[in-house]
N, C-alpha and C positions, 0 to 999 in steps of 0.2 A: 540381444539386447544386453547393456551393459548395467550392472548393479549399480544403484544410485544411493547415495548417503544423505541425508537430511539433517541439519542440526537446527532444532527447535529451542529458542530460549523461552524462559518462563517469563511472565509479565508480573515482575515483583517490584516493590520499593525497597531501595537500599539507602542506608546512611553511609555517605561517602566523605571522604577528605579531598579536596583539591589541592594538590602538591604542584608547586611553581619551582622549576630549576632555572634559575637565572644564571646569565653569563655576562661578563663586563666586556667581553670582546666586541670589536666593531668590525663592520665588512672590511675595513682598510687592513685589518690585521691577517687576512687571508688572501691568498692568491686564487684560490679556487673555491667556487660558489658551493660545490657539493660538500667541500671541507667545512666550510661556513655553517651550512644547514645542520650538519651532524655536530658540530663543536661550539658554535657561537650563538645560535638562535634561541630564545627562551622557549621552554617546554612545558607543557601542563599534563597532569595525570590525574585522573579520578580512580582512587583507591577504596575498595570495600573496608570499612572499618571493623568489620567481623572477621572476614575472611583474610584480608591482606592482598586480595586479588586485585591487580589493575583492570580496571572496567574500560577505560576509555583514555584518550589522549589526543592532543594536538600541539602544533609548533606555532608560536606567535609570531607572525611576519611583522607586525607593527606594534610590539611592544605592548600587548593587551594586559 
């Protein structure tokens, strides 16, 4: 039997900043979809205000 590792998160409330990284680029500026996703799509990150830890994030497909 293999050793198993479990990661348990604490159920805590954190004060966070929502950081938005905007790009002015449009799809037509890129030849490759993967390059557009990395460099052209807006991204959002949730950062813990106390520790500076990035807690979560997502990419905005429709300019949320």
